[in-house]
Every structure is written in C-alpha cells, then in structure tokens.
C-alpha positions in Angstrom: 4.7 -37.8 -10.1 4.5 -41.3 -11.5 0.9 -42.5 -12.1 -0.4 -45.0 -9.5 -2.5 -48.0 -10.6 -5.6 -46.4 -9.1 -5.0 -43.1 -10.8 -4.3 -44.9 -14.1 -7.6 -46.7 -13.8 -9.4 -43.5 -13.1 -7.8 -41.8 -16.1 -8.6 -44.8 -18.3 -12.3 -44.6 -17.3 -12.3 -40.8 -18.1 -10.7 -41.5 -21.5 -13.1 -44.2 -22.3 -16.1 -42.0 -21.4 -14.7 -39.1 -23.5 -14.0 -41.3 -26.5 -17.4 -42.9 -26.5 -19.1 -39.5 -26.2 -17.0 -38.2 -29.1 -18.2 -41.2 -31.2 -21.8 -40.5 -30.2 -22.1 -44.1 -29.0 -25.2 -45.4 -27.3 -25.0 -48.9 -25.9 -27.1 -51.5 -27.7 -26.3 -55.1 -27.4 -28.3 -56.2 -30.4 -26.1 -57.9 -32.9 -23.0 -57.6 -30.7 -21.0 -60.9 -30.8 -20.1 -63.0 -27.8 -16.5 -63.1 -26.8 -16.4 -66.8 -27.8 -17.3 -65.8 -31.4 -14.0 -63.8 -31.8 -10.9 -65.5 -33.1 -8.2 -65.6 -30.4 -5.8 -63.7 -32.6 -7.9 -60.6 -32.0 -7.9 -61.0 -28.2 -5.4 -59.9 -25.7 -3.7 -62.5 -23.6 -4.2 -61.5 -20.0 -3.1 -65.1 -19.2 0.5 -63.8 -19.8 0.2 -62.1 -16.4 -1.5 -65.0 -14.6 -2.2 -68.3 -16.4 -5.1 -69.0 -14.0 -7.1 -67.3 -11.3 -5.5 -69.6 -8.8 -2.1 -68.1 -9.5 -3.6 -64.6 -9.0 -5.0 -65.8 -5.7 -1.6 -67.0 -4.6 0.0 -63.7 -5.3 -2.8 -61.9 -3.6 -2.2 -63.9 -0.4 1.6 -63.3 -0.7 1.0 -59.5 -1.0 -1.4 -59.5 1.9 0.9 -61.4 4.2 4.2 -59.8 3.1 3.3 -56.1 3.2 3.0 -56.3 7.0 6.8 -56.6 7.0 7.1 -53.0 6.1 6.4 -52.2 9.7 9.9 -53.1 10.7 11.3 -50.1 8.8 8.9 -47.5 10.2 10.8 -45.0 12.3 14.2 -46.6 11.3 14.9 -45.3 7.8 17.7 -43.1 9.1 19.3 -45.9 11.2 21.5 -47.2 8.4 22.0 -47.3 4.6 20.9 -50.9 4.6 17.7 -50.2 6.4 16.8 -47.5 3.9 17.7 -49.6 0.9 15.9 -52.7 2.1 12.7 -50.6 2.8 12.8 -49.0 -0.7 13.4 -52.3 -2.5 10.7 -54.1 -0.5 8.2 -51.3 -1.4 9.1 -51.8 -5.1 8.7 -55.5 -4.9 5.3 -55.2 -3.3 4.4 -52.6 -5.9 5.3 -55.0 -8.8 3.0 -57.7 -7.3 0.2 -55.2 -6.7 0.4 -54.0 -10.3 0.1 -57.6 -11.6 -2.9 -58.2 -9.4 -4.6 -54.9 -10.2 -4.2 -54.9 -13.9 -5.1 -58.6 -14.3 -8.3 -58.2 -12.4 -9.5 -55.1 -14.2 -8.5 -56.4 -17.7 -10.4 -59.6 -17.1 -13.4 -57.5 -15.9 -13.3 -55.4 -19.0 -13.6 -58.5 -21.1 -17.1 -58.8 -19.6 -18.2 -56.3 -17.0 -21.1 -58.6 -16.0 -18.7 -61.2 -14.6 -19.2 -61.6 -10.9 -16.0 -63.5 -10.5 -13.9 -60.6 -11.8 -16.0 -58.0 -10.1 -15.0 -59.7 -6.9 -11.3 -59.8 -7.8 -11.3 -56.2 -8.8 -13.0 -55.2 -5.5 -10.5 -57.2 -3.5 -7.4 -55.8 -5.1 -8.8 -52.3 -4.9 -9.2 -52.7 -1.1 -5.8 -54.3 -0.7 -4.2 -51.6 -2.8 -5.6 -49.1 -0.3 -4.0 -51.1 2.5 -0.7 -51.1 0.7 -0.8 -47.4 0.2 -1.4 -47.0 3.9 1.4 -49.4 4.8 3.9 -47.4 2.7 2.6 -44.0 3.7 5.3 -43.5 6.3 8.2 -43.7 3.8 8.1 -40.2 2.2 7.3 -38.2 5.4 10.1 -40.1 7.1 12.6 -39.5 4.3 11.9 -35.8 4.7 13.2 -35.9 8.3 16.6 -36.8 6.9 19.0 -34.1 5.9 20.7 -34.0 2.6 24.2 -34.7 4.0 23.0 -37.9 5.7 21.3 -39.1 2.5 24.4 -38.4 0.5 26.5 -40.2 3.0 24.2 -43.2 2.9 24.5 -43.4 -0.9 28.3 -43.4 -0.6 28.3 -46.1 2.1 25.7 -48.3 0.2 26.4 -48.1 -3.6 23.1 -49.9 -4.3 21.3 -46.9 -3.0 22.6 -45.0 -6.1 19.6 -46.5 -7.9 17.3 -44.3 -5.8 19.4 -41.1 -6.1 16.9 -39.2 -8.3 14.0 -40.3 -6.2 15.7 -39.3 -2.9 16.9 -36.0 -4.3 13.4 -35.2 -5.6 11.9 -35.9 -2.2 14.4 -33.6 -0.5 13.8 -30.9 -3.2 10.3 -30.6 -2.0 11.3 -30.7 1.7 10.6 -26.9 2.2 6.9 -27.5 1.4 6.5 -30.5 3.7 5.2 -29.9 7.2 5.9 -31.7 10.5 4.6 -35.2 10.9 1.9 -33.9 13.2 0.8 -31.3 10.7 0.9 -33.7 7.8 -1.3 -36.1 9.8 -3.8 -33.3 10.2 -3.8 -32.6 6.5 -4.2 -36.3 5.7 -7.1 -36.5 8.1 -8.8 -33.7 6.3 -8.4 -35.5 3.0 -12.1 -36.4 2.7 -13.0 -32.8 3.3 -10.6 -31.6 0.6 -12.1 -34.1 -1.8 -15.7 -33.2 -1.0 -16.1 -30.5 -3.7 -15.2 -33.0 -6.4 -17.3 -35.7 -4.8 -20.3 -33.4 -4.6 -19.9 -32.3 -8.2 -19.7 -35.9 -9.4 -22.8 -36.8 -7.5 -24.7 -33.9 -9.1 -23.3 -34.6 -12.6 -23.7 -38.4 -12.5 -26.7 -39.1 -10.3 -28.9 -36.0 -9.6 -28.8 -34.4 -13.0 -31.6 -35.3 -15.4 -30.9 -34.2 -19.0 -34.6 -34.0 -19.7 -36.6 -34.7 -22.9 -36.8 -33.1 -26.3 -39.2 -33.5 -29.2 -37.7 -34.4 -32.6 -38.9 -33.4 -36.0 -41.2 -36.4 -36.3 -43.0 -35.4 -33.1 -41.4 -38.2 -31.0 -40.2 -37.5 -27.5 -36.6 -38.4 -26.9 -35.3 -38.9 -23.3 -31.8 -37.5 -23.5 -28.7 -39.4 -22.5 -25.2 -38.2 -23.2 -25.0 -40.6 -26.1 -28.3 -39.4 -27.6 -27.4 -35.8 -27.0 -24.0 -36.3 -28.8 -25.8 -37.9 -31.8 -28.3 -35.0 -32.0 -25.5 -32.4 -31.8 -23.9 -34.2 -34.8 -27.2 -34.6 -36.6 -28.6 -32.5 -39.5 -31.7 -31.2 -37.7 -30.6 -27.7 -36.6 -33.8 -26.9 -34.7 -33.5 -30.2 -32.8 -29.9 -29.3 -32.0 -31.0 -26.0 -30.6 -33.8 -27.5 -28.5 -31.5 -30.2 -27.2 -28.8 -27.7 -26.3 -31.4 -25.5 -24.5 -32.8 -28.5 -22.6 -29.4 -29.7 -21.4 -28.3 -26.2 -20.3 -31.6 -25.8 -18.5 -30.8 -29.0 -16.6 -27.6 -27.6 -15.3 -29.2 -24.2 -14.7 -31.4 -25.8 -12.0 -28.2 -26.6 -10.1 -26.3 -23.5 -10.9 -25.9 -22.1 -7.4 -24.8 -25.4 -6.0 -22.4 -25.9 -8.9 -21.0 -22.4 -8.4 -20.6 -22.9 -4.6 -19.0 -26.3 -5.1 -16.5 -25.0 -7.6 -15.7 -22.0 -5.5 -15.1 -24.4 -2.5 -12.7 -26.4 -4.7 -10.7 -23.2 -5.5 -10.6 -22.2 -1.8 -9.3 -25.7 -1.0 -6.5 -25.4 -3.7 -5.4 -22.0 -2.3 -5.6 -23.1 1.3 -3.3 -26.1 0.7 -0.9 -24.0 -1.4 -0.6 -21.4 1.4 -0.2 -24.1 4.1 2.7 -25.6 2.2 4.3 -22.2 1.5 3.7 -21.8 -2.2 3.1 -18.3 -3.7 0.3 -19.5 -5.9 -1.8 -22.6 -6.7 0.0 -22.8 -10.1 3.4 -23.0 -8.3 2.1 -25.7 -6.0 0.7 -27.8 -8.8 3.6 -27.6 -11.2 6.2 -28.1 -8.4 5.2 -31.8 -8.2 7.1 -32.5 -11.4 9.5 -29.5 -11.2 7.8 -27.8 -14.1 8.7 -24.1 -14.4 5.6 -21.9 -14.3 7.0 -20.2 -17.4 6.0 -23.3 -19.4 2.4 -22.6 -18.5 2.5 -18.9 -19.0 4.4 -19.2 -22.4 1.8 -21.7 -23.6 -1.2 -19.4 -22.8 0.6 -16.2 -24.1 1.8 -17.8 -27.3 -1.7 -19.1 -28.1 -3.2 -15.7 -27.3 -0.7 -14.0 -29.6 -1.8 -16.2 -32.5 -5.5 -16.6 -31.7 -6.5 -15.4 -35.2 -5.7 -18.8 -36.7 -8.4 -20.3 -34.6 -10.8 -17.6 -35.7 -10.1 -18.5 -39.3 -11.2 -22.0 -38.6 -14.4 -20.8 -37.1 -15.1 -18.7 -40.2 -14.3 -21.6 -42.5 -16.6 -23.9 -40.5 -19.4 -21.3 -40.8 -18.7 -21.0 -44.6 -18.7 -24.8 -45.2 -22.0 -25.3 -43.3 -23.5 -22.4 -45.1 -25.0 -20.7 -42.0 -25.6 -17.0 -41.7 -25.0 -17.3 -38.0 -22.9 -19.9 -36.3 -24.1 -21.0 -32.8 -22.4 -23.2 -30.2 -24.8 -26.0 -31.0 -23.4 -26.0 -34.6 -19.8 -26.9 -33.5 -20.2 -30.7 -33.6 -21.9 -30.9 -36.9 -19.9 -33.0 -39.5 -18.7 -30.8 -42.3 -20.3 -33.1 -44.9 -17.2 -34.7 -46.4 -18.5 -38.0 -47.7 -15.8 -40.5 -47.0 -17.4 -43.7 -45.8 -14.6 -46.2 -46.4 -14.7 -49.1 -44.0 -11.3 -50.5 -43.0 -10.5 -54.0 -41.9 -8.5 -54.5 -38.8 -5.7 -55.9 -40.9 -5.7 -52.8 -43.2 -5.4 -50.5 -40.1 -2.5 -52.6 -38.8 -0.7 -52.3 -42.2 -1.3 -48.6 -42.4 0.2 -48.2 -38.9 3.3 -50.1 -40.0 3.7 -48.0 -43.1 3.0 -44.7 -41.4 5.4 -45.5 -38.6 8.2 -46.8 -40.9 10.2 -43.6 -40.4 10.7 -44.8 -36.8 13.1 -47.4 -38.1 13.4 -51.2 -38.3 13.5 -51.9 -34.6 10.4 -49.9 -33.8 8.4 -51.5 -36.6 9.6 -54.9 -35.5 8.4 -54.3 -32.0 5.2 -52.7 -33.3 4.5 -55.9 -35.3 5.3 -58.0 -32.2 2.6 -56.0 -30.4 0.0 -56.6 -33.2 0.8 -60.4 -33.3 1.4 -61.3 -29.6 -1.7 -60.8 -27.6 -1.4 -57.1 -26.8 -4.7 -56.0 -28.3 -8.3 -56.8 -27.7 -9.7 -55.6 -30.9 -13.4 -56.1 -31.3 -16.6 -55.2 -29.4 -18.3 -58.1 -27.6 -21.2 -58.3 -25.2 -20.4 -56.8 -21.8 -16.9 -55.6 -22.8 -15.6 -52.2 -21.6 -16.2 -49.3 -23.8 -13.8 -46.9 -25.5 -10.1 -47.5 -25.9 -7.0 -47.5 -23.7 -3.5 -48.8 -23.1 -2.5 -50.3 -19.8 -0.1 -52.9 -18.4 2.3 -53.9 -15.6 6.0 -53.6 -15.1 6.5 -57.3 -15.8 4.0 -57.8 -18.6 3.7 -56.6 -22.1 1.3 -53.7 -22.7 -2.4 -54.3 -23.2 -4.7 -52.3 -25.5 -8.5 -52.3 -25.4 -10.4 -51.3 -28.5 -13.9 -51.6 -29.9 -12.9 -51.7 -33.5 -15.7 -51.1 -36.0 -13.8 -50.2 -39.2 -14.1 -46.4 -39.1 -11.3 -43.9 -39.8 -11.3 -43.0 -36.1 -10.5 -46.6 -35.2 -7.3 -46.4 -37.3 -6.2 -43.3 -35.4 -7.1 -44.8 -32.1 -5.0 -47.9 -32.9 -2.0 -45.7 -33.8 -2.5 -43.6 -30.7 -2.7 -46.5 -28.3 0.3 -48.3 -29.9 2.3 -45.1 -29.1 1.4 -45.6 -25.5 2.2 -49.3 -25.7 5.6 -49.0 -27.2 6.5 -46.2 -24.8 5.6 -48.6 -21.9 7.3 -51.5 -23.6 10.7 -49.7 -23.9 10.6 -48.0 -20.6 9.8 -51.2 -18.7 12.8 -52.9 -20.4 15.2 -50.0 -19.6 14.1 -48.5 -16.3 14.1 -50.0 -12.8 10.6 -50.3 -11.3 10.7 -47.1 -9.4 11.1 -45.1 -12.6 9.3 -47.2 -15.2 6.1 -45.1 -15.3 5.5 -41.9 -17.2 4.4 -38.6 -15.6 1.2 -36.9 -16.8 3.4 -34.3 -18.5 4.9 -36.8 -20.9 2.2 -39.4 -21.0 0.6 -38.2 -24.2 3.7 -37.4 -26.2 4.4 -40.8 -27.7 0.7 -41.4 -28.6 0.3 -38.0 -30.3 3.6 -38.5 -32.2 2.4 -41.8 -33.5 -0.9 -40.4 -34.5 0.8 -37.5 -36.3 3.1 -39.8 -38.3 0.2 -41.9 -39.4 -2.0 -38.9 -40.3 0.9 -37.4 -42.3 1.4 -40.7 -44.2 -2.3 -40.8 -45.0 -2.4 -37.2 -46.2 0.6 -38.0 -48.5 -1.1 -41.1 -49.9 -4.8 -40.0 -50.1 -6.4 -41.4 -53.2 -9.2 -38.8 -53.5 -10.2 -35.3 -52.6 -12.8 -36.5 -50.2 -10.4 -38.8 -48.4 -7.9 -36.0 -48.0 -10.6 -33.6 -46.7 -11.7 -36.3 -44.2 -8.2 -36.7 -42.9 -7.6 -33.0 -42.8 -10.8 -32.6 -40.8 -9.7 -35.2 -38.3 -6.2 -33.6 -37.9 -7.7 -30.1 -37.4 -10.2 -31.4 -34.9 -7.4 -33.3 -33.1 -5.3 -30.1 -32.7 -8.3 -27.9 -31.9 -9.6 -30.3 -29.1 -6.3 -31.4 -27.6 -4.4 -28.2 -28.0 -6.5 -25.0 -28.3 -9.4 -26.1 -26.2 -7.1 -27.3 -23.4 -5.2 -24.0 -23.4 -8.6 -22.2 -23.2 -9.5 -24.3 -20.2 -6.1 -23.6 -18.7 -6.5 -19.8 -19.1 -9.9 -20.0 -17.4 -8.3 -22.0 -14.5 -5.6 -19.3 -14.2 -8.1 -16.5 -14.1 -10.3 -18.0 -11.4 -7.4 -19.1 -9.2 -5.8 -15.6 -9.5 -9.0 -14.1 -8.3 -9.2 -16.4 -5.2 -5.5 -15.8 -4.5 -6.1 -12.0 -4.6 -8.8 -12.3 -1.9 -11.6 -11.3 -4.2 -15.0 -13.0 -4.1 -16.1 -15.4 -6.7 -19.7 -16.1 -7.7 -21.8 -17.8 -10.3 -22.0 -14.6 -12.3 -18.2 -14.2 -12.2 -17.6 -17.8 -13.3 -20.0 -17.4 -16.2 -18.8 -14.1 -17.4 -15.1 -15.1 -17.2 -15.8 -18.4 -19.1 -17.9 -16.6 -21.7 -15.3 -13.9 -22.3 -12.5 -16.5 -22.8 -14.6 -18.8 -24.9 -15.6 -15.9 -27.2 -11.9 -14.8 -27.4 -10.8 -18.2 -28.5 -13.6 -18.9 -31.0 -13.8 -15.4 -32.4 -16.7 -13.0 -33.2 -18.3 -15.3 -35.8 -19.5 -17.7 -33.0 -22.7 -16.7 -31.2 -22.6 -18.2 -27.7 -26.0 -19.2 -26.4 -27.5 -17.6 -23.3 -26.7 -20.5 -21.1 -23.6 -21.9 -22.9 -21.3 -20.2 -20.5 -21.6 -22.6 -17.5 -18.9 -25.1 -18.6 -16.4 -23.5 -16.2 -18.5 -25.1 -13.4 -19.3 -28.4 -15.0 -16.0 -29.8 -16.4 -14.7 -32.5 -14.0 -11.0 -31.8 -14.8 -11.2 -28.4 -13.1 -11.5 -30.1 -9.8 -8.0 -31.2 -10.3 -6.1 -28.0 -10.6 -3.9 -27.2 -13.6 -4.3 -30.7 -15.1 -5.5 -30.0 -18.7 -2.7 -27.8 -19.9 -0.5 -30.9 -20.1 -2.7 -32.2 -23.0 -1.6 -29.1 -25.0 2.1 -29.4 -24.1 1.9 -33.1 -24.9 0.6 -32.7 -28.4 3.0 -29.8 -29.1 5.9 -32.0 -28.1 4.5 -35.0 -30.0 4.1 -32.8 -33.2 7.6 -31.4 -32.9 9.1 -34.9 -32.5 7.1 -36.3 -35.4 8.3 -33.5 -37.7 11.9 -34.0 -36.5 11.7 -37.7 -37.3 10.5 -37.0 -40.9 13.0 -34.2 -41.5 16.1 -35.4 -39.8 15.9 -39.1 -39.9 18.1 -41.4 -37.8 19.5 -38.8 -35.3 16.0 -37.7 -34.4 14.8 -41.3 -34.3 17.7 -42.2 -31.9 16.8 -39.3 -29.6 13.2 -40.3 -29.7 13.9 -43.9 -28.9 15.8 -42.8 -25.9 12.8 -40.7 -24.9 10.5 -43.8 -25.2 12.9 -45.8 -23.0 12.9 -43.2 -20.2 10.1 -43.3 -17.7 10.5 -40.9 -14.8 14.2 -41.1 -14.0 14.5 -37.4 -14.9 12.2 -34.5 -14.7 9.8 -34.2 -17.7 11.2 -31.0 -19.0 14.7 -32.6 -19.1 13.5 -35.8 -20.7 11.9 -33.8 -23.5 15.0 -31.6 -23.9 17.1 -34.8 -24.4 14.7 -35.8 -27.1 15.2 -32.5 -28.9 12.1 -30.5 -27.6 12.6 -27.5 -25.3 9.1 -27.0 -23.9 10.4 -24.1 -21.9 10.7 -22.3 -25.2 7.6 -21.1 -27.1 8.9 -22.6 -30.4 7.1 -26.1 -30.1 3.9 -24.3 -29.3 4.4 -21.9 -32.2 5.0 -24.8 -34.6 1.8 -26.5 -33.5 -0.2 -23.3 -34.2 1.6 -22.8 -37.5 0.7 -26.4 -38.5 -2.9 -25.8 -37.6 -3.1 -22.8 -39.8 -1.5 -24.7 -42.7 -4.1 -27.5 -42.3 -6.9 -25.0 -42.4 -5.4 -23.4 -45.5 -5.1 -26.8 -47.2 -8.7 -27.6 -46.5 -9.9 -24.2 -47.8 -7.8 -24.6 -50.9 -9.2 -28.1 -51.6 -12.8 -26.8 -51.1 -12.1 -24.0 -53.6 -11.0 -26.5 -56.3 -13.6 -27.0 -59.0 
C-alpha cells in the first residue's frame, strides 16, 4: 500500500516525537534565532511548490470544484475501457493537486507552528483531503465487481490502460477478501468503532497520564515531562534514574486495567476483521496488503532467536563498561562515557555525506549536491519551527528535509538518513507515473539506512582518534539494536498476543505483562534485571495498535545494510541495481523490488548478515576498550 498524504504526515509526527525523545530535548525558546536571522541558503524553498499563497488558493478552489466530476464515473467503471481509464487518470490528477496543497500548507506551518495563516491552510486542506478520499472511495470496491477477463479485455482495447496493469491486477488479487458492497459499507460505518481502542489509548497516553514528580539529588522537585525524563535516564545520577523510572511506571500502573482492556479490544478488532475477510490469521491479513509472504516475518523472528547470544554479549559489555554489579532497565540509556564532543559545522556534515556516499557514483553525488544547494533542506532551529527531522515532498516538487541542526554527531547521521529518503523520492518521481511514485512501508526505510550505513562506514575508516571511533561504533551499535533487534522483539510480542486471541484463549493484564517480560528478558539476557513494573510496555507502545507494523523497520535496516555492503564490495554492478531500486516506487511488490536490487528478503541471509555485523561491531568496541 502506497503511503497517503495524511498517513505520511502522521508518520512524520511520530518520527519527530521519537527523534526528539532520543535527543532528550526539552523545548526552550531562549536563545533560539528568528527565521529572519537565518541565511536563505540554509532554508528550504517551499515557494518552488507555490510562489504565493494566492496560487495555493487557486489550486484549492480548482480541486474543490473539479473533484465533483468523479461522480460521473460512479457505477460506470465497467461500461467501457475509456470510462475506466478516464476515471483513474482523473483520480491521479486530483491526487497530484492535493499533494501540492497538502505538503505546501504543512511545510509552511512547520516553519512556524504559531502562524495562524498556515494553521488555517493546513486545516482547510486536511478537510478537503477527507472529502477527496470520500469522493474516490467508490473506485476500488467497484473495480472488484469486475472479473479478470473483462479487465484484461479492457486493457487490450485501450492500450493506455496498460499503465494501470499492476494496480488493477493487485486489486483483483485481493478480491477474495473483499465483501459485497453492502457488507463493505457496514465495515466502513464501523470504522470509528474499530479505531476506538487506539483513540482511547492516545487519550490516556497524551492527555490523562500525568508522569508525576521526582526529587533530585539537590532536593529540588522536578515535574516530569518526557523530555526531562529522557535527560534523567541519560544522566549520571543512578538513584535519580531509579526514582524517575519508578514514578513513571507508577503513573501507568494507575491505568493498567484500562490499558489492558483497551489493548485486548484492539487485538479482538484485528482478529474480527481478519476473520470477516477470510484470512487465517491477523498476520496473513496484515502482510497480504503488500503481498509479503508470512515466511518473511517468521524467518526474521526465528533467525534473531537463533542468534540471540550476540545481543546478550552487548548487554554484558554495557554492564562492564558502566562498572555496575547489577544492570537494571533504568541503566540502558546511560551514555557509555566516550568523550567525543566534536561540534560539526553544517558544511562539514555536507562534505562528509558527499565523501561517504561517493561509492554511489558520480550521478548520485551530483544529485546529492543539487539537493544540498537547491532549497531542499531547512537546516537550523528557529522559534516556532517544527521539531525533529523528516523528509517529505510532492510528486511534482523536489523533496524537502526538515532538520534542527545543532552540530552534533547525531545531526550528521540524520542528514545522511534523510538525504537517503530524499534521493529515493527524487528518482522515483522522475521515473514512475504518479500512481506508483510512492514507496510502501516495507521499502521506505531501505534507502535511508543504506545511506546512513555508508556514511558510518566511511567515518569508521577515517576516524582520527580512539574516542572518535568508539563514539561512532556506539552509534552504529545503538542504531542496529534499536531499529533491528528491538523491533523484532516487539514483533515477537505481537505474534504471541495475536496467536493467543486467535486460539480463543483469554488475555489479561497479567498475561500481557508476563509475555512481554519473558520476551524482553530473552532478548536482553540474564545480565539485565527488569524492574517490577518495567513489563507494561506491551500495553503502552502506540505502534501495537497498528498490527504487524514494526517488523518492517527490521527488514528495512537488514536490506539497507546488505545493499550498502554490496555497493562497497561489488562496485558498479551493485550501484546500478541499487539506482534502479531507488527509481522504483510501488510498481512492483516490495519483495520483488528488493530482489531486483540484489536482496532476497525471503531468505534469512540478509538478517543473518545484520546480526553478524552487530557482533563484529561489539567485538571491535571491546577490543578498543581493552587497548592500553
């Protein structure tokens, strides 16, 4: 499934929140420059989409008036090849305009979230996008009333329909799991009910939950926010970390029965919808959307379990470096004490990206440089600006990257990561027709992690000091641990709880906690002592309300790592295959796109390579630490 503008926006928000939490950032406007203080060369050019708000308004009115024309096709897609083709092309044309309107409004809003002008524009296009979704909602159900022979005949009679062959065949592939129009209407009407568990959880997590207060070593009382909590967890005061952890877990404990019931209802919803559509399991239902074999998921979990000792070794090394007799969960975010405080200029990071990505070849570096110099990136933090970092754009525009650059090593890696997304979109938009230009969730993180891996490997090869190399190794290890191992751990928990619901057995708070604790302990090993209430995460991670979502982070980094290594080892043939991958949006199934690039994700080998790399990085760190 290609990502919609609304879904992209939601994922960008999640990414920004996670990034800022990882940086232990707490908003403080003191000393933050105004946007007018920043040189234009460090700002994105949203005006490349619409030069003025008046032009945005003109397109808004065009979309609003034109989309009513879709009504002429409703109930008539099977009348003739021309009718079908005209409807699909009109839907695409409206989608292009919607994308321009949507992205422009939200990018301008992220320049300064206090702007009432762009708050209004964002709200208007959000509402109009919903209306467009409603106006096009008849297309896919109506396509499914057509039989394969008729669709094939239409494509022969109207050669221009060949453009839509993959799209049409994919719709028909899922026909067995689509119900009658009346039944689909009932399911659609129950949409708010199906979304209720997630909405209830979000309300508890974002509005009702109060993290509480904790007293620091100076006797001062700290009102906890997520930013302050993250800073405490990364701080040197172990007693304070312990108290803060206990306080936050106690906050969740007050809602534990509601959280358990809400999560259980979400699982029941997943299973009910899977059964209604004729799927054997929730996993089958979820992976069928992109035609992913369930063996990909099971191979991933099994391969990690077969090699779990490498993660235990990292836990032991962390404990040894920190010098603790006992390692607790509240010790897992503490920096390992590698003193590498180099500050990078933005220009230095740009140059390191060019050098690190040089193995991608002349054309890639040329286009990378174009991105750096042509208004793709909004580099520096300013008052009111959106937080975190992301890449976004439209089919007709160049990509846009939001950053809040502060000169840290992490900023360098964020720049490399987001430019991976940007070049992927840049090439796919040039090559693919609109209907196939976007990436699926399964492939979305491959280009970004490949870029990041190439830059990290360049830095490791050119590190000028032991401390610099340790800092880079630490980042690489944390990247693989968080994006790969942790996501597989989450996926295994998802599988366990869904299996239980599918078998007809009852779930409860105690079951969720024990299951999560057992899996968490298995992944981190016996050296980690899990706190009494540190087993509630299975009920308080928002991703779990979107079934079987997180495993794709793990497959994405495994594929990205495999591709980066192939580029370094094989040179031009691997680069050519990878460039083809970057130029392919969603005109094939994700597994096939990766196979064309040289990565067979149905085989355990890419996963095994990622695990092997992780072990080698841990060994390198240990060897460096043992040097006199």
